[in-house]
C-alpha positions as CSV (number, residue, x, y, z in Angstrom):
1,M,82.5,154.3,-186.8
2,K,84.9,153.6,-189.6
3,F,87.7,155.4,-187.7
4,M,87.1,153.2,-184.6
5,Q,87.0,150.0,-186.7
6,N,90.3,150.9,-188.4
7,L,91.8,151.7,-185.1
8,G,90.8,148.3,-183.7
9,K,92.2,146.7,-186.9
10,S,95.5,148.6,-186.5
11,F,95.9,147.2,-183.0
12,M,96.3,143.7,-184.4
13,L,99.6,144.5,-186.0
14,P,101.5,145.0,-182.8
15,V,99.5,142.4,-180.9
16,A,100.5,139.9,-183.5
17,V,104.1,140.2,-182.3
18,L,103.2,138.9,-178.9
19,P,103.2,135.2,-179.8
20,V,106.9,135.4,-180.6
21,A,107.6,137.0,-177.3
22,A,105.5,134.3,-175.5
23,I,107.2,131.5,-177.3
24,L,110.7,132.8,-176.4
25,V,109.9,133.5,-172.8
26,G,107.9,130.3,-172.4
27,I,110.8,128.2,-173.7
28,A,113.1,130.1,-171.4
29,Y,110.9,129.2,-168.4
30,W,110.8,125.6,-169.4
31,I,114.7,125.5,-169.7
32,E,115.0,127.2,-166.3
33,N,112.6,124.8,-164.7
34,V,114.6,121.8,-166.0
35,A,118.2,122.9,-166.1
36,G,118.3,126.1,-164.0
37,E,119.6,129.4,-165.2
38,N,122.0,129.1,-168.1
39,V,123.2,131.0,-171.1
40,V,120.5,129.6,-173.5
41,Q,117.8,130.4,-171.0
42,A,119.1,133.9,-170.4
43,F,119.4,134.5,-174.1
44,L,115.8,133.5,-174.9
45,A,114.4,135.3,-171.9
46,A,116.2,138.5,-173.0
47,A,115.1,138.2,-176.6
48,G,111.4,137.8,-175.5
49,G,111.8,140.6,-173.0
50,A,113.2,142.9,-175.7
51,L,109.8,142.7,-177.5
52,L,107.7,142.9,-174.4
53,D,109.6,145.9,-173.0
54,N,109.0,147.8,-176.3
55,I,105.4,147.0,-176.9
56,P,104.5,150.8,-176.8
57,I,106.9,151.5,-179.7
58,L,105.3,148.6,-181.6
59,F,101.9,150.2,-181.1
60,A,103.2,153.5,-182.3
61,V,104.5,151.9,-185.5
62,G,101.6,149.5,-185.9
63,V,98.9,152.1,-185.5
64,S,100.6,154.5,-187.9
65,I,100.7,151.7,-190.6
66,G,97.2,150.5,-189.9
67,M,95.5,153.9,-190.0
68,A,97.4,155.1,-193.1
69,V,95.4,155.1,-196.4
70,K,98.1,152.8,-197.8
71,S,100.6,150.5,-196.0
72,D,103.6,152.6,-196.6
73,G,106.9,152.6,-194.5
74,T,106.7,156.4,-194.6
75,S,103.8,156.4,-192.1
76,A,105.7,154.0,-189.8
77,L,108.7,156.3,-189.8
78,A,106.4,159.2,-188.9
79,G,104.9,157.3,-186.1
80,L,108.3,156.4,-184.7
81,V,109.4,160.1,-185.0
82,S,106.3,161.1,-183.1
83,W,107.0,158.6,-180.4
84,L,110.6,159.6,-179.9
85,T,109.7,163.3,-179.9
86,M,107.0,163.0,-177.2
87,Q,109.1,160.6,-175.1
88,T,111.9,163.1,-175.1
89,L,109.7,166.0,-174.3
90,L,107.8,164.2,-171.5
91,K,110.5,162.2,-169.8
92,P,111.2,163.2,-166.1
93,E,114.6,164.8,-166.9
94,T,113.1,167.1,-169.5
95,V,110.1,168.0,-167.4
96,A,112.4,168.8,-164.5
97,A,114.3,171.2,-166.7
98,F,111.1,172.9,-167.8
99,Q,110.0,173.3,-164.2
100,H,113.4,174.2,-162.9
101,T,113.3,171.5,-160.2
102,D,114.9,168.2,-159.3
103,V,113.8,165.0,-161.0
104,E,112.6,163.6,-157.7
105,N,110.0,166.4,-157.5
106,V,108.5,165.7,-160.9
107,N,104.9,164.3,-161.0
108,P,105.2,160.5,-161.1
109,A,102.9,160.4,-164.1
110,F,105.9,161.5,-166.3
111,G,107.7,158.4,-165.2
112,V,105.3,156.2,-167.1
113,V,104.9,158.0,-170.4
114,D,106.5,154.9,-172.0
115,N,103.1,153.2,-172.4
116,V,100.7,151.9,-175.0
117,F,98.4,154.9,-174.7
118,I,101.1,157.4,-175.8
119,G,102.1,154.9,-178.4
120,I,98.6,154.9,-179.9
121,I,98.7,158.8,-179.9
122,A,102.0,158.7,-181.7
123,G,100.7,156.2,-184.3
124,L,97.6,158.4,-185.0
125,I,99.9,161.4,-185.5
126,G,102.1,159.5,-187.9
127,A,99.1,158.2,-189.9
128,Y,97.4,161.6,-190.1
129,S,100.7,163.2,-191.2
130,Y,101.0,160.6,-194.0
131,N,97.4,160.8,-195.1
132,R,97.3,164.6,-195.2
133,F,100.7,165.6,-196.4
134,R,102.2,162.7,-198.4
135,N,101.4,164.6,-201.7
136,T,102.4,168.1,-200.4
137,R,104.3,170.2,-203.0
138,L,106.7,172.8,-201.7
139,P,108.4,175.7,-203.5
140,D,111.4,174.7,-205.7
141,A,113.9,175.9,-203.1
142,L,112.4,173.4,-200.7
143,S,111.4,170.7,-203.2
144,F,113.7,168.1,-201.6
145,F,111.3,168.0,-198.6
146,S,108.2,167.7,-200.8
147,G,105.9,164.7,-200.8
148,R,106.6,161.8,-198.5
149,R,109.8,163.4,-197.2
150,S,107.6,166.0,-195.5
151,V,105.6,163.5,-193.5
152,A,108.1,162.8,-190.7
153,I,108.8,166.5,-190.4
154,V,105.1,167.3,-190.0
155,A,104.8,164.5,-187.5
156,A,107.6,165.9,-185.5
157,G,105.9,169.4,-185.5
158,M,102.6,167.9,-184.5
159,S,104.2,165.9,-181.7
160,L,105.8,169.1,-180.3
161,I,102.3,170.6,-180.0
162,T,100.8,167.3,-178.7
163,G,103.7,167.0,-176.2
164,A,103.0,170.5,-174.9
165,I,99.3,169.7,-174.4
166,L,100.2,166.4,-172.7
167,F,102.5,168.3,-170.4
168,F,99.4,169.6,-168.7
169,V,96.8,166.9,-169.6
170,W,98.8,163.7,-169.1
171,P,98.9,163.9,-165.3
172,L,95.1,164.2,-165.3
173,V,94.7,161.4,-167.9
174,Y,97.1,159.2,-166.1
175,T,95.3,159.7,-162.8
176,G,92.0,158.9,-164.4
177,L,93.3,155.7,-166.0
178,V,94.8,154.6,-162.7
179,S,91.6,155.5,-160.9
180,F,89.6,153.4,-163.4
181,G,92.0,150.5,-162.9
182,E,91.8,150.9,-159.1
183,F,88.0,151.0,-159.3
184,I,87.9,147.7,-161.2
185,L,90.3,146.2,-158.6
186,T,88.0,147.3,-155.8
187,L,85.1,145.4,-157.5
188,G,87.1,142.2,-157.2
189,P,85.4,139.3,-159.0
190,L,82.6,141.6,-160.3
191,G,85.2,143.9,-161.9
192,A,86.8,141.0,-163.6
193,G,83.4,139.7,-164.8
194,L,82.5,143.1,-166.2
195,Y,85.8,143.3,-168.0
196,G,85.2,139.8,-169.6
197,F,81.7,140.7,-170.7
198,F,82.6,144.0,-172.4
199,N,85.7,142.4,-173.9
200,R,83.4,140.1,-175.9
201,M,80.7,142.7,-176.6
202,L,83.3,145.0,-178.2
203,I,84.6,142.4,-180.7
204,P,82.1,143.3,-183.4
205,L,83.4,146.8,-183.4
206,G,87.0,145.7,-183.2
207,L,87.5,147.9,-180.1
208,H,88.2,145.1,-177.6
209,H,91.9,145.7,-178.0
210,A,91.5,149.2,-176.7
211,L,89.8,147.8,-173.5
212,N,92.5,145.1,-173.2
213,S,95.3,147.7,-173.2
214,V,94.0,149.1,-169.9
215,F,94.3,145.7,-168.1
216,W,97.0,143.8,-170.0
217,F,99.5,146.6,-170.5
218,D,100.9,149.4,-168.3
219,V,98.3,152.0,-169.1
220,A,96.7,152.0,-165.7
221,G,99.4,150.3,-163.7
222,I,97.9,146.8,-164.0
223,N,100.2,145.4,-166.7
224,D,98.8,141.9,-166.3
225,L,100.3,140.5,-169.5
226,N,103.8,141.8,-169.2
227,N,104.1,141.1,-165.5
228,F,103.0,137.5,-166.1
229,L,105.4,136.8,-169.0
230,N,108.3,138.5,-167.3
231,A,107.5,136.9,-163.9
232,T,107.6,140.4,-162.3
233,G,104.1,140.4,-160.8
234,T,102.6,139.1,-157.6
235,Y,102.0,135.4,-157.3
236,G,98.3,134.7,-157.0
237,V,97.3,138.1,-158.3
238,T,99.0,138.5,-161.7
239,G,97.0,136.9,-164.5
240,Q,93.6,137.6,-162.9
241,Y,92.5,139.5,-166.0
242,M,93.6,136.7,-168.4
243,T,92.9,133.4,-166.6
244,G,89.1,133.3,-167.3
245,F,89.7,133.4,-171.1
246,F,91.3,130.0,-171.2
247,P,88.4,127.7,-170.2
248,V,86.0,129.5,-172.6
249,M,88.3,129.7,-175.6
250,M,89.7,126.2,-175.2
251,F,86.6,124.3,-174.2
252,G,83.5,126.5,-174.0
253,L,83.4,127.7,-177.6
254,P,84.2,124.2,-179.1
255,G,81.2,123.0,-177.0
256,A,79.1,125.7,-178.6
257,A,80.4,124.5,-182.0
258,L,79.4,120.9,-181.2
259,A,75.9,122.2,-180.3
260,M,75.6,124.0,-183.6
261,Y,76.7,120.9,-185.4
262,V,74.2,118.5,-183.8
263,T,71.4,120.9,-184.3
264,A,72.2,121.5,-188.0
265,K,69.9,120.2,-190.7
266,S,71.0,116.7,-191.7
267,N,71.5,117.7,-195.4
268,K,73.7,120.6,-194.3
269,R,75.6,119.1,-191.4
270,K,78.6,117.9,-193.4
271,V,79.2,121.4,-194.9
272,A,78.6,123.1,-191.6
273,A,81.1,120.8,-189.9
274,G,83.9,122.1,-192.1
275,L,83.5,125.6,-190.8
276,L,82.8,124.6,-187.2
277,L,85.7,122.1,-186.9
278,S,88.3,124.5,-188.3
279,A,87.1,127.4,-186.2
280,S,87.1,125.2,-183.1
281,V,90.7,124.1,-183.7
282,S,91.7,127.7,-184.1
283,S,89.9,128.6,-180.8
284,F,91.4,125.7,-178.8
285,F,95.0,125.8,-180.0
286,V,95.6,129.5,-180.7
287,G,92.8,131.3,-178.9
288,V,91.6,133.0,-182.0
289,T,87.9,132.9,-181.6
290,E,86.6,135.3,-184.2
291,P,85.9,132.7,-186.9
292,L,83.7,130.8,-184.5
293,E,82.1,133.8,-182.9
294,F,81.2,135.4,-186.2
295,S,79.6,132.2,-187.3
296,F,76.7,132.8,-184.9
297,M,77.2,136.5,-183.8
298,F,74.8,137.9,-186.4
299,L,72.9,134.7,-187.3
300,A,71.9,134.4,-183.7
301,P,72.8,137.5,-181.7
302,A,71.0,136.2,-178.6
303,L,73.6,133.4,-178.4
304,Y,76.4,135.9,-178.6
305,V,75.1,137.9,-175.6
306,V,74.9,134.6,-173.7
307,H,78.5,133.9,-174.8
308,A,79.6,137.3,-173.5
309,L,77.8,136.7,-170.2
310,F,79.5,133.3,-169.9
311,M,82.9,134.9,-170.5
312,G,82.2,137.4,-167.7
313,I,81.2,134.6,-165.4
314,S,84.3,132.6,-166.3
315,M,86.5,135.7,-165.5
316,A,84.8,136.2,-162.1
317,I,85.0,132.5,-161.1
318,S,88.7,132.3,-162.1
319,F,89.3,135.5,-160.1
320,I,87.9,133.8,-157.0
321,L,89.6,130.4,-157.4
322,P,93.3,129.8,-156.7
323,V,94.2,129.6,-160.4
324,R,96.3,132.0,-162.4
325,M,97.5,131.8,-166.0
326,G,98.6,134.4,-168.6
327,F,99.3,134.4,-172.3
328,G,101.4,136.2,-174.9
329,F,98.8,136.1,-177.6
330,S,95.4,134.6,-176.5
331,G,93.9,132.0,-174.3
332,G,94.7,128.9,-176.2
333,F,96.4,125.5,-175.6
334,I,99.8,126.8,-176.9
335,D,99.9,129.6,-174.3
336,V,98.9,127.1,-171.6
337,V,101.9,124.9,-172.5
338,L,104.3,127.8,-172.6
339,G,103.0,129.3,-169.4
340,W,102.7,126.1,-167.4
341,V,106.1,126.5,-165.6
342,N,105.9,130.3,-165.4
343,P,106.6,131.3,-161.8
344,M,103.4,133.3,-161.9
345,A,101.2,130.3,-163.0
346,Q,99.1,129.0,-160.1
347,N,97.3,125.6,-160.2
348,P,97.1,125.6,-164.1
349,W,95.6,122.1,-164.0
350,L,92.4,123.8,-162.7
351,L,91.9,125.3,-166.1
352,I,91.3,121.9,-167.6
353,V,88.7,121.1,-164.9
354,M,87.0,124.4,-165.5
355,G,87.2,124.0,-169.2
356,L,85.4,120.6,-169.2
357,V,82.6,122.1,-167.1
358,W,82.3,125.0,-169.5
359,F,82.3,122.6,-172.5
360,V,79.2,120.9,-171.0
361,I,77.5,124.2,-170.1
362,Y,78.1,125.7,-173.6
363,F,76.9,122.6,-175.3
364,F,73.6,122.1,-173.5
365,V,72.7,125.8,-173.2
366,F,73.5,126.5,-176.9
367,R,71.7,123.4,-178.0
368,F,68.6,124.3,-175.9
369,L,68.4,127.9,-177.1
370,I,69.0,127.0,-180.7
371,L,66.1,124.5,-180.7
372,K,63.9,126.5,-178.4
373,L,64.2,129.7,-180.3
374,D,64.8,128.1,-183.7
375,L,68.0,130.2,-184.2
376,K,69.6,130.2,-187.6
377,T,73.0,129.0,-186.7
378,P,75.3,127.4,-189.4
379,G,73.4,124.6,-191.1
380,R,70.0,125.8,-190.0
381,E,69.5,128.6,-192.4
382,D,66.3,128.8,-194.4
383,D,68.2,129.0,-197.7
384,D,71.0,126.9,-199.1
385,A,73.7,129.4,-198.2
386,V,75.8,127.4,-195.7
387,P,79.3,128.7,-195.1
388,T,81.7,126.4,-196.9
389,V,85.4,125.9,-196.7
390,S,87.1,126.7,-200.0
391,G,89.3,123.9,-201.5
392,G,91.4,123.5,-204.5
393,T,95.0,123.0,-205.3
394,G,97.6,124.9,-207.3
395,E,99.7,127.9,-207.0
396,D,96.9,130.0,-205.4
397,P,93.9,128.2,-203.8
398,Y,92.4,131.5,-202.7
399,L,91.6,132.8,-206.2
400,A,88.3,130.9,-206.3
401,T,87.2,132.3,-203.0
402,A,88.3,135.8,-204.0
403,T,86.3,135.6,-207.2
404,G,83.2,134.5,-205.3
405,F,83.6,137.4,-202.8
406,I,84.0,140.0,-205.6
407,K,80.9,138.6,-207.2
408,G,79.0,138.6,-203.9
409,L,80.0,142.2,-203.2
410,G,78.5,143.5,-206.4
411,G,81.6,143.3,-208.6
412,K,84.9,145.1,-208.5
413,D,83.4,148.4,-209.4
414,N,81.3,148.4,-206.2
415,I,84.4,147.9,-204.0
416,T,85.8,151.4,-203.3
417,D,88.2,150.3,-200.5
418,L,89.6,146.9,-199.5
419,D,91.5,146.0,-196.4
420,N,91.7,143.3,-193.8
421,C,92.4,142.6,-190.1
422,A,93.3,139.2,-188.5
423,T,90.2,137.3,-189.6
424,R,88.0,139.6,-191.8
425,L,87.8,141.8,-194.8
426,R,87.0,145.4,-194.2
427,L,85.5,147.1,-197.1
428,Q,83.9,150.4,-198.3
429,L,81.2,149.7,-201.0
430,G,79.6,152.0,-203.4
431,D,76.2,150.4,-203.0
432,L,75.3,148.0,-200.1
433,S,72.2,146.9,-201.9
434,Q,74.3,145.0,-204.5
435,V,75.7,142.7,-201.8
436,D,74.6,139.1,-202.2
437,E,75.2,137.5,-198.7
438,A,74.2,134.1,-199.9
439,E,76.9,134.2,-202.6
440,L,79.4,135.3,-200.0
441,K,78.6,132.4,-197.8
442,R,78.8,130.0,-200.7
443,A,82.2,131.3,-201.5
444,G,83.4,130.6,-197.9
445,A,82.4,133.6,-195.7
446,A,81.8,132.6,-192.1
447,G,79.6,135.7,-191.7
448,T,79.1,139.3,-192.7
449,M,78.6,142.6,-191.0
450,K,77.2,146.0,-192.0
451,S,79.2,148.5,-190.0
452,G,77.4,151.7,-190.7
453,G,77.5,154.0,-193.7
454,K,79.0,152.1,-196.6
455,S,81.3,150.0,-194.5
456,F,81.0,146.3,-194.8
457,Q,82.9,143.3,-193.3
458,V,83.3,139.7,-194.5
459,I,84.4,137.3,-191.9
460,Y,86.6,134.5,-193.3
461,G,89.3,133.3,-190.9
462,L,93.0,133.3,-190.2
463,N,94.0,133.1,-193.9
464,V,92.0,136.2,-194.9
465,Q,95.2,138.0,-195.9
466,F,95.6,135.6,-198.8
467,V,92.0,136.1,-199.9
468,K,92.5,139.8,-199.9
469,D,95.7,139.5,-201.9
470,A,93.9,137.3,-204.4
471,M,91.0,139.8,-204.7
472,E,93.5,142.6,-205.4
473,Q,95.2,140.5,-208.0
474,I,91.9,139.9,-209.8
475,M,90.8,143.5,-209.5
476,S,94.1,144.7,-210.7
477,A,94.1,142.4,-213.7
478,E,90.6,143.4,-214.6
479,S,91.5,147.1,-214.3
480,S,94.7,147.1,-216.2
481,T,94.9,149.7,-218.9
482,N,98.2,148.6,-220.5
483,V,96.3,147.6,-223.6
484,A,94.6,150.2,-225.7
485,I,90.8,150.1,-225.9
486,A,89.5,149.5,-229.4
487,T,88.1,152.5,-231.2
488,E,86.0,150.3,-233.6
489,V,83.3,147.8,-232.9
490,V,84.7,144.5,-231.7
491,D,83.1,141.2,-232.7
492,V,83.8,138.6,-230.0
493,T,83.4,135.1,-231.2
494,S,82.1,132.2,-229.1
495,P,84.7,130.3,-227.1
496,L,82.5,127.2,-227.0
497,A,79.5,125.6,-228.8
498,G,76.0,125.4,-227.3
499,D,72.7,127.1,-226.8
500,I,72.5,130.8,-226.1
501,V,71.2,131.9,-222.6
502,P,70.5,135.6,-222.3
503,L,72.4,137.3,-219.4
504,A,69.2,138.0,-217.4
505,E,68.2,134.3,-217.7
506,I,71.4,132.9,-216.3
507,P,70.3,131.1,-213.0
508,D,72.8,133.0,-210.9
509,A,71.9,136.4,-209.4
510,G,75.5,137.7,-209.6
511,F,75.8,137.1,-213.3
512,A,72.2,137.8,-214.2
513,S,72.3,141.2,-212.5
514,G,75.3,142.3,-214.5
515,A,77.3,142.8,-211.3
516,V,80.2,140.8,-212.7
517,G,80.0,142.3,-216.2
518,Q,78.0,142.2,-219.4
519,G,77.7,139.3,-221.7
520,V,75.8,136.1,-222.3
521,G,75.5,132.5,-221.1
522,I,76.1,129.3,-223.1
523,D,74.6,125.9,-222.3
524,P,77.5,123.9,-223.8
525,S,77.1,121.0,-226.2
526,S,80.8,120.0,-226.0
527,G,83.5,120.2,-223.4
528,R,85.9,122.5,-225.2
529,V,86.8,126.2,-224.5
530,V,88.9,128.0,-227.1
531,A,90.3,131.5,-227.3
532,P,88.0,133.8,-229.3
533,A,90.8,136.0,-230.5
534,T,94.5,136.8,-230.0
535,G,95.2,137.9,-226.4
536,T,96.8,137.2,-223.1
537,V,95.7,135.0,-220.2
538,I,95.3,137.2,-217.2
539,L,93.7,134.8,-214.8
540,T,93.4,131.0,-214.3
541,F,92.0,129.1,-211.3
542,P,93.5,126.1,-209.6
543,T,90.0,124.5,-209.7
544,G,90.1,124.8,-213.5
545,H,86.5,126.2,-213.7
546,A,87.3,129.6,-215.2
547,V,89.8,131.5,-217.2
548,G,90.3,135.3,-217.8
549,L,91.6,136.8,-221.1
550,R,92.6,140.2,-222.2
551,L,92.1,140.4,-226.0
552,D,94.3,142.6,-228.1
553,S,91.3,144.7,-228.8
554,G,91.2,145.7,-225.1
555,V,88.2,143.6,-224.2
556,E,88.7,141.6,-221.0
557,L,86.7,138.4,-221.0
558,L,85.8,136.0,-218.2
559,I,84.8,132.5,-219.2
560,H,83.2,130.8,-216.2
561,I,82.6,127.1,-216.9
562,G,79.4,126.2,-215.1
563,L,77.7,127.8,-212.1
564,D,79.1,127.3,-208.6
565,T,81.5,124.7,-210.0
566,V,84.2,126.0,-207.8
567,N,82.8,123.5,-205.3
568,M,83.8,120.6,-207.5
569,E,87.4,121.4,-206.5
570,G,88.8,120.7,-210.0
571,R,87.0,117.4,-210.8
572,G,86.2,117.2,-214.5
573,F,88.2,120.3,-215.5
574,D,91.6,120.6,-217.3
575,I,93.1,124.1,-217.9
576,K,95.5,124.0,-220.8
577,V,97.0,127.5,-220.3
578,K,98.5,129.5,-217.4
579,K,98.5,133.1,-216.4
580,G,100.7,135.2,-218.8
581,D,100.4,132.9,-221.8
582,Q,99.9,134.5,-225.2
583,V,97.0,132.8,-227.1
584,T,95.7,132.9,-230.6
585,A,92.1,132.6,-232.0
586,G,90.9,129.0,-231.8
587,Q,93.6,127.9,-229.3
588,L,92.4,125.3,-226.8
589,L,92.1,126.9,-223.3
590,A,90.4,124.2,-221.3
591,T,88.4,121.0,-221.5
592,F,85.6,119.9,-219.1
593,D,83.2,117.1,-218.5
594,I,79.6,118.2,-218.9
595,E,78.2,115.1,-217.4
596,E,80.4,115.3,-214.4
597,I,79.2,118.8,-213.7
598,K,75.6,117.6,-213.9
599,R,76.3,114.5,-211.7
600,S,77.7,116.9,-209.1
601,G,74.5,118.8,-209.0
602,Y,75.6,122.0,-210.8
603,S,74.5,123.7,-214.0
604,P,77.0,123.6,-217.0
605,I,75.7,127.0,-218.2
606,T,78.9,129.0,-218.9
607,P,78.8,132.8,-218.6
608,V,81.0,134.6,-221.1
609,I,81.4,138.0,-219.6
610,V,83.1,141.3,-220.6
611,T,84.4,142.4,-217.2
612,N,85.6,145.8,-218.3
613,H,82.3,146.7,-220.0
614,R,82.2,150.1,-218.4
615,K,85.0,151.2,-220.7
616,F,82.7,150.6,-223.7
617,A,79.5,152.1,-224.8
618,S,77.6,148.8,-225.0
619,V,77.9,145.0,-225.0
620,Q,75.2,143.3,-227.1
621,Q,74.3,139.7,-227.8
622,D,75.1,139.1,-231.4
623,T,73.1,135.9,-232.0
624,T,70.4,133.8,-230.6
625,G,69.5,130.1,-230.5
626,T,72.5,127.8,-231.0
627,V,76.1,129.1,-231.5
628,A,79.1,127.2,-232.9
629,E,82.6,127.4,-231.6
630,G,84.2,130.5,-233.2
631,A,80.9,132.0,-234.4
632,D,80.0,135.6,-233.7
633,L,78.7,135.9,-230.1
634,L,79.0,139.5,-228.8
635,K,79.3,142.9,-230.3
636,V,81.3,145.4,-228.1
637,T,80.8,149.0,-229.1
638,P,83.4,151.6,-228.1
639,K,82.5,154.9,-226.5
640,G,82.3,158.0,-228.7
């Protein structure tokens, strides 16, 4: 399962190039429609065509990067080497030489080896070669070719073997793919409807791109996407496997979002609106539907099946009607504008009419089912865990979200592998039972998914890459070993004054369970936070509610001012230091307004946590009752 999910994720890299091609070709069509053929139009059309004509190569490189254990250019080079090797071995001229015949007598299957299917195979070979042989050590005489230099060589050798196998197998595979495509064509509207239904149903597994490649690219001779963008297809036919997406993505899903908004609980409607509105804008303008789909996919799976059925019906209806439209990226407004004057576009205005009808259908059907079945869509959950949109200002507004995600995933030590696709984090966790889904939603997750084994996904949105980068930054800072760990007992003094709250009694499951680290809570009596000892600031937050320190003793300390105060978006907080600053004992780190925290509905209890506690034998509370600023608070005992 993890392999298939990673494969689906790796498809996103080459697919992400398509908007560029669509914009270039779309502008070229607009210019041609207004001013006729000219140099500018020809230049833009050629530039867009350069990308579209080489999509299989992009798949070879993209898959090799996406499937590698680390995003390394070496795997991309190996994927390209594999592609070039197999293309040369299987091109008609080479096959004709093997068979001692003329090129005209070669099986036509070898005339279409320049396709996405072969590109995916090449990418898998490149990734496998990298994963398996990147650390290979050869004898001294061949040491130049050791390590990563051996990867491309191995990929070439594997491609020779694969090419030999494909010499016999590819004609059979090609015939099967063509037959499958022809079978779908014979089903007419039903075939298009089945394709639309399974396209949506495969999204949770990330495998919808594999299905798309059969219909959108030249795997089975349909090539709907390229034929539309290049205007090389058949008017009234080309676009039949794309048209039905537009009404649903642009209008249907926003109608569903409105239904979820009006059925949300009144006290949660404002928060739910943030998620639903941003996801609807993404769906309408760009055709990226995952943030909205994942908002109800697992909360109300019955609704998602209805959505998949509606997509199939939309595809079948658009197949029947005299309407055709295509896209370079997805079925959003931008692609409609770019494709409006494409010679292959047929009655594009009908998409608006169909879309308005679908908006009404989605709204009333979703509203009825949500109320009738009491489905727990956003804003209707039994607990207070409503997906929120992270705010904040500063150099990195995603640090707060990343911290919440790490906390909700059971701490950094529970995360064994971290990656992302277009809209979601893909993780391997040590212990799934440590996941706090309520915490993840409070931090900004649109949804979560257990993918089998120890695989876990957190759905966030289009900016997930920045959240992933922030998580890696936090985890890297917490895991740094540049400072020697103390060999004697370390007394950590209190960074603020107040009443002691034992760790297990902190009213927050993430801190109380010890998932974030070991330490203690303080119910503050003043709004000052000072450095407990000499050290370095390794983490600050734009919302001002937390600061991380690495003390010279090697203790790494997180001071989290209040609970869930990230939602205050900086109100009442003032950080006095920045990442990288050297601080001394007693130096002012931050100030905060206790009453403002309480007025906002949050607890001012401040966890003081040793995040690298596993490097020590124990972390013990050193005092009880009330503690003064600078008084002994924790005793950290080294191992051994």
